Every structure is written in C-alpha cells, then in structure tokens.
N, C-alpha and C positions, 0 to 999 in steps of 0.2 A: 504494500500500500504506500509506504513512504520510502520505497527503495531508490527513488531518484535523488534523495538527499546525499550530501557528502558523508563518508564513513564516520567521521567524528560525531555528526549530529545523530546519525542512526544509532550509534552506540549510546549516546546520551539519552535518547528517547527510550531505547531498550532498557537501560538501567533504571530510568524513572518509572517505567511501566512495571518492571519486575519488582522494584522497591515498593511501589504502591500496592501491588497485589500481596506481597509478603506482609506489609503493615496491616492491610485489611484482614488477611488471614489470622495474624496474631491478635488483632482487635476482636475478631469473632471468637477466637479461643479464650480470650480474657473476659469477654462479656458474660456475665452470669446468666443472662436470659437465653443464651445459645448453648445447648448441651454438647459442646465439643471441647477438647483439651487444647492448650496453646500449641502443643507440638502438632496436633492434627490440623489446626488452623494454619500453622506455618507450612505444612505439607500441602494443604489445599491452595494456599497462596502461591507456592512455587509451581504446583501443577497447573494452575491457571495462568500464571505470569509468564512462564517460559514460552508456551505456544503463542500467547498473545503478543509478546515482544517480538517473536520470530515473524509472525504474520504481519505485524506493523512495519517491520524494517526490511522485508524482502519483497521485491517486485515480482509480479507474476512472470513466469518464464515461457508462456505459450507463444509469445510473439518473437522469440529469438530464433534465428536460423540454426540449423543443426551444424555440428562441427564438421561433418563429412562434406558439407557443401550441397547436400540434397535439399530440394525444395520441400517444405511441409505439404502434406496432402491437400490442405485447403487453399494453398496459394496457386495462382496461375503459373504455368510453365512458360518461359520465354523462348 
C-alpha cells in the first residue's frame, strides 16, 4: 500500500504500526474488563502488527514484469 515511499519512511511506519499494535495488545491484557493475560495481549498485538506492517509497507507485485522477460498472461504481446 505504501510501498512507493523511501525505505526509511516505510521502516518508520512499520515500526509505528507494530508498536501501536503491541501497546494495544498489552493494554487489552492489562485491562481488567478483558479476560486475557498481558502476555496473551502482547502475542495478539504482535500477531496483528507484523502482517499489518508488512501489508502497509509492501507494494502489490502483480504489475511487475517477470525476471525471465516473458510477458504476463494479461498483457498484450508486441
């Protein structure tokens, strides 16, 4: 989604997203109204944060040409 940004900004965004998910997970674990432990909250935060950070910082690859130089099946042949 945000794959067109420079690498430095993508890493910063990934770190912020991962940190926010971990803090949210720890908060859920520490909240007495939610029946989970802090370690389970940390695990849930990491489990949600890692894929979310990856999805945010990687561009879709369906538009890139193949390495072998072949045309993708959906593109017109020249």
